Kinemage of the C-alpha trace (Angstrom):
@kinemage 1
@onewidth
@group {chain A} dominant
@subgroup {mainchain}
@vectorlist {calphas} color= white
{ca met a 1} P 92.559 225.841 -57.374
{ca leu a 2} L 88.668 226.384 -58.330
{ca ser a 3} L 86.256 226.010 -55.328
{ca thr a 4} L 83.242 224.249 -56.386
{ca gln a 5} L 80.128 226.480 -55.799
{ca glu a 6} L 76.677 224.237 -56.539
{ca asn a 7} L 74.456 226.249 -55.045
{ca gln a 8} L 75.425 229.279 -56.742
{ca leu a 9} L 75.310 227.594 -60.117
{ca arg a 10} L 72.225 226.781 -62.236
{ca val a 11} L 71.478 223.585 -63.997
{ca ile a 12} L 71.254 223.782 -67.769
{ca glu a 13} L 71.626 220.281 -68.399
{ca ser a 14} L 69.847 217.191 -66.784
{ca gly a 15} L 70.644 213.481 -67.579
{ca thr a 16} L 70.876 210.198 -66.102
{ca ala a 17} L 73.743 209.986 -63.540
{ca leu a 18} L 76.376 207.511 -65.117
{ca ser a 19} L 78.007 204.928 -63.213
{ca gly a 20} L 80.857 204.267 -64.789
{ca arg a 21} L 83.646 206.480 -66.050
{ca leu a 22} L 83.059 209.144 -68.736
{ca thr a 23} L 85.512 209.131 -71.755
{ca arg a 24} L 87.319 212.389 -72.779
{ca arg a 25} L 85.113 212.659 -75.909
{ca glu a 26} L 81.819 213.100 -73.579
{ca met a 27} L 83.609 215.231 -71.074
{ca val a 28} L 84.283 217.697 -73.924
{ca gln a 29} L 80.653 217.464 -75.211
{ca arg a 30} L 79.315 218.417 -71.632
{ca leu a 31} L 82.070 221.604 -71.592
{ca leu a 32} L 81.126 222.441 -75.318
{ca ala a 33} L 77.518 222.275 -74.127
{ca gly a 34} L 77.708 224.606 -71.442
{ca met a 35} L 80.123 226.846 -73.575
{ca ser a 36} L 77.094 226.950 -75.973
{ca ala a 37} L 74.822 227.984 -73.456
{ca gly a 38} L 77.289 230.965 -72.345
{ca ala a 39} L 78.811 228.799 -69.745
{ca ile a 40} L 82.521 231.010 -68.595
{ca trp a 41} L 85.593 228.812 -69.450
{ca pro a 42} L 87.870 228.768 -66.696
{ca leu a 43} L 91.686 230.209 -67.908
{ca ala a 44} L 91.464 229.415 -71.354
{ca gly a 45} L 90.043 231.676 -74.423
{ca pro a 46} L 87.878 229.955 -76.715
{ca ser a 47} L 89.937 231.110 -79.436
{ca his a 48} L 92.863 229.035 -78.120
{ca pro a 49} L 93.603 226.093 -80.626
{ca ile a 50} L 92.746 223.393 -78.023
{ca phe a 51} L 89.374 224.047 -78.951
{ca glu a 52} L 89.713 223.187 -82.067
{ca his a 53} L 90.817 219.526 -81.460
{ca phe a 54} L 87.568 219.312 -79.045
{ca lys a 55} L 85.990 218.882 -82.187
{ca asn a 56} L 87.822 216.149 -83.735
{ca ala a 57} L 86.121 213.154 -82.588
{ca ala a 58} L 89.174 210.761 -83.685
{ca ile a 59} L 91.873 212.108 -81.826
{ca leu a 60} L 89.416 212.278 -78.630
{ca asn a 61} L 88.731 208.768 -78.976
{ca glu a 62} L 92.882 207.969 -78.904
{ca ala a 63} L 92.909 209.996 -75.531
{ca glu a 64} L 91.376 206.617 -74.108
{ca lys a 65} L 94.617 205.265 -74.688
{ca leu a 66} L 97.036 207.739 -72.644
{ca gly a 67} L 96.734 206.030 -69.548
{ca ala a 68} L 98.724 202.733 -70.655
{ca ala a 69} L 101.634 201.766 -68.571
{ca asp a 70} L 104.237 201.805 -71.741
{ca trp a 71} L 102.788 205.386 -72.698
{ca lys a 72} L 105.783 207.381 -74.070
{ca pro a 73} L 105.524 210.653 -75.594
{ca val a 74} L 104.658 210.985 -79.219
{ca phe a 75} L 105.651 214.801 -80.430
{ca leu a 76} L 107.474 215.729 -77.122
{ca ser a 77} L 110.952 214.811 -76.296
{ca ser a 78} L 111.347 213.328 -72.820
{ca gln a 79} L 112.858 216.398 -71.651
{ca gln a 80} L 110.199 218.818 -73.178
{ca asn a 81} L 107.770 216.114 -71.578
{ca glu a 82} L 109.170 216.562 -68.056
{ca ser a 83} L 109.186 220.317 -68.506
{ca leu a 84} L 105.416 220.263 -69.321
{ca ile a 85} L 104.562 218.206 -66.530
{ca ala a 86} L 106.377 220.448 -64.001
{ca leu a 87} L 104.793 223.496 -65.815
{ca ala a 88} L 101.337 222.263 -65.947
{ca glu a 89} L 101.568 220.805 -62.177
{ca ser a 90} L 102.406 224.802 -60.929
{ca ile a 91} L 99.767 226.336 -63.484
{ca val a 92} L 96.859 224.130 -62.203
{ca pro a 93} L 97.503 221.684 -59.360
{ca gly a 94} L 96.310 218.168 -60.093
{ca ser a 95} L 97.199 218.381 -63.954
{ca thr a 96} L 99.477 215.356 -63.300
{ca lys a 97} L 97.255 212.712 -62.028
{ca ala a 98} L 94.813 214.487 -64.967
{ca gln a 99} L 97.685 213.259 -67.164
{ca val a 100} L 97.757 216.775 -69.052
{ca asn a 101} L 100.912 216.367 -70.653
{ca arg a 102} L 99.893 213.134 -71.868
{ca phe a 103} L 96.793 214.424 -73.718
{ca val a 104} L 98.694 217.828 -74.672
{ca asp a 105} L 101.069 215.525 -76.366
{ca leu a 106} L 98.376 213.844 -78.347
{ca leu a 107} L 96.959 216.913 -79.627
{ca leu a 108} L 100.325 218.486 -80.756
{ca ser a 109} L 100.982 215.231 -82.737
{ca val a 110} L 98.380 215.844 -84.720
{ca asp a 111} L 98.725 219.876 -85.091
{ca thr a 112} L 100.306 222.114 -87.361
{ca pro a 113} L 104.341 222.855 -87.472
{ca glu a 114} L 103.635 226.091 -86.280
{ca arg a 115} L 101.675 225.758 -83.351
{ca gln a 116} L 104.265 222.946 -82.382
{ca asn a 117} L 107.037 224.898 -82.791
{ca glu a 118} L 104.944 227.868 -80.635
{ca val a 119} L 105.014 225.027 -77.464
{ca val a 120} L 108.334 223.987 -78.035
{ca glu a 121} L 109.719 227.390 -77.793
{ca ser a 122} L 107.443 228.432 -74.942
{ca leu a 123} L 108.643 225.273 -73.061
{ca thr a 124} L 112.473 226.312 -74.184
{ca ala a 125} L 111.862 229.807 -72.951
{ca phe a 126} L 110.731 228.536 -69.394
{ca glu a 127} L 113.719 226.444 -69.323
{ca ala a 128} L 116.182 228.843 -69.907
{ca glu a 129} L 114.591 231.292 -67.386
{ca ala a 130} L 114.784 228.899 -64.683
{ca glu a 131} L 118.593 228.377 -65.432
{ca lys a 132} L 119.041 231.924 -65.796
{ca gln a 133} L 117.561 232.564 -62.818
{ca phe a 134} L 118.200 229.712 -60.505
{ca ala a 135} L 120.933 227.447 -62.546
{ca lys a 136} L 118.353 224.645 -62.245
{ca ser a 137} L 116.074 223.321 -64.957
{ca phe a 138} L 112.179 223.670 -64.262
{ca pro a 139} L 111.346 220.621 -63.013
{ca ser a 140} L 114.313 220.630 -60.695
{ca leu a 141} L 112.848 224.147 -58.771
{ca asp a 142} L 111.164 223.858 -55.459
{ca glu a 143} L 107.931 224.942 -55.317
{ca asn a 144} L 108.546 228.417 -54.378
{ca gln a 145} L 110.973 229.089 -56.988
{ca lys a 146} L 108.184 227.882 -59.565
{ca asn a 147} L 105.317 229.608 -58.224
{ca gly a 148} L 107.621 233.081 -58.331
{ca leu a 149} L 108.987 232.638 -61.716
{ca leu a 150} L 105.365 232.001 -62.909
{ca thr a 151} L 103.620 234.628 -61.317
{ca asp a 152} L 106.626 236.858 -62.458
{ca thr a 153} L 105.929 235.810 -66.255
{ca ser a 154} L 102.589 235.863 -66.011
{ca thr a 155} L 102.279 239.578 -64.885
{ca ala a 156} L 105.645 240.255 -67.064
{ca gly a 157} L 105.630 244.035 -68.411
{ca ala a 158} L 102.256 244.976 -66.751
{ca asn a 159} L 103.815 247.777 -64.707
{ca ser a 160} L 106.633 249.101 -66.996
{ca his a 161} L 106.840 252.487 -68.390
{ca val a 162} L 109.204 252.105 -71.146
{ca pro a 163} L 107.554 251.144 -74.377
{ca gly a 164} L 110.039 249.869 -76.829
{ca ser a 165} L 112.847 248.786 -73.938
{ca gln a 166} L 114.530 245.307 -74.553
{ca ala a 167} L 113.151 244.756 -71.006
{ca val a 168} L 109.814 244.990 -71.756
{ca glu a 169} L 109.834 243.019 -74.830
{ca glu a 170} L 111.437 240.452 -73.102
{ca his a 171} L 108.893 240.692 -70.323
{ca gly a 172} L 106.283 240.659 -73.024
{ca thr a 173} L 107.657 237.570 -74.792
{ca met a 174} L 107.747 235.620 -71.187
{ca arg a 175} L 103.910 236.625 -70.623
{ca ser a 176} L 103.097 234.912 -74.192
{ca his a 177} L 104.853 232.039 -73.466
{ca phe a 178} L 102.872 231.726 -70.423
{ca glu a 179} L 99.536 232.544 -71.787
{ca asn a 180} L 100.187 230.174 -74.599
{ca leu a 181} L 101.093 227.204 -72.325
{ca lys a 182} L 98.196 228.045 -69.931
{ca gly a 183} L 95.823 227.551 -72.667
{ca trp a 184} L 97.082 224.198 -73.171
{ca val a 185} L 97.247 222.983 -69.948
{ca ser a 186} L 93.885 224.297 -68.573
{ca gly a 187} L 92.178 223.102 -71.547
{ca ala a 188} L 93.615 219.642 -71.374
{ca tyr a 189} L 92.946 219.791 -67.075
{ca tyr a 190} L 89.209 221.113 -67.669
{ca ser a 191} L 88.262 218.578 -70.498
{ca ser a 192} L 89.064 215.685 -67.963
{ca glu a 193} L 86.791 214.042 -65.608
{ca leu a 194} L 89.196 215.254 -62.756
{ca gly a 195} L 88.942 218.770 -63.825
{ca met a 196} L 85.043 218.956 -64.779
{ca arg a 197} L 84.598 217.311 -60.884
{ca glu a 198} L 86.594 220.545 -59.553
{ca leu a 199} L 84.135 222.656 -61.442
{ca gly a 200} L 81.099 221.254 -59.593
{ca trp a 201} L 80.047 218.196 -62.452
{ca thr a 202} L 78.464 215.377 -60.624
{ca gly a 203} L 78.034 213.246 -63.427
{ca asp a 204} L 74.097 214.025 -64.179
{ca tyr a 205} L 74.016 217.816 -65.127
{ca val a 206} L 76.349 220.673 -66.472
{ca phe a 207} L 76.395 224.139 -65.297
{ca glu a 208} L 75.638 227.436 -66.694
{ca lys a 209} L 78.748 228.958 -65.383
{ca phe a 210} L 81.771 227.842 -63.337
{ca pro a 211} L 83.152 228.952 -60.327
{ca gly a 212} L 85.932 231.610 -60.323
{ca cys a 213} L 89.555 231.126 -59.960
{ca glu a 214} L 90.870 231.404 -56.573
{ca his a 215} L 94.640 230.715 -56.871
{ca pro a 216} L 96.335 232.295 -54.020
{ca asp a 217} L 99.752 233.070 -55.051
{ca gly a 218} L 98.297 235.060 -58.129
{ca his a 219} L 98.953 233.295 -61.223
{ca pro a 220} L 96.242 230.565 -62.712
């Protein structure tokens, strides 16, 4: 998780504290304001496709409907949605409460077929890896198994010395799948009010840079 270190963060934007809940669009505006001033984005790089969606006011307004009790995924299948919920919670704890899966599903529903396929392939790859290692679906794994699998894939190929081997290629592919999902998950989480408050936002200002990642299990 990211620790709040307000005493080390310089305020770059002041305003009046709001007593009500901010919309996703307003949260994104504050994030982008911080980034334009040189703030360091946690986990996801600014080249990730999720940042294109952050400039789409119409889709951000649609995000206000994600809390509906009868919500159903628009793009993802039920199984893919369950996999995303489990993966997101393991990558960034708190993602379930922040409804990361719902926001990602909304963004994917208006994204390109190529990017949609990439996410589906990444979800499928983790399901296949979970079945291969534990004979279970990823959501059915215990926390140690989930964290172990993610730690392995997030560092896959880093210590290999056999370039061009099938093992290295497979590890590199799994690492790419991890990075792809991490970008979507972290972008969705830290653009939510829950995520912004974790970064130190209190409702009336934006910081110059965010605190660093301190995940004890070795993966973001």
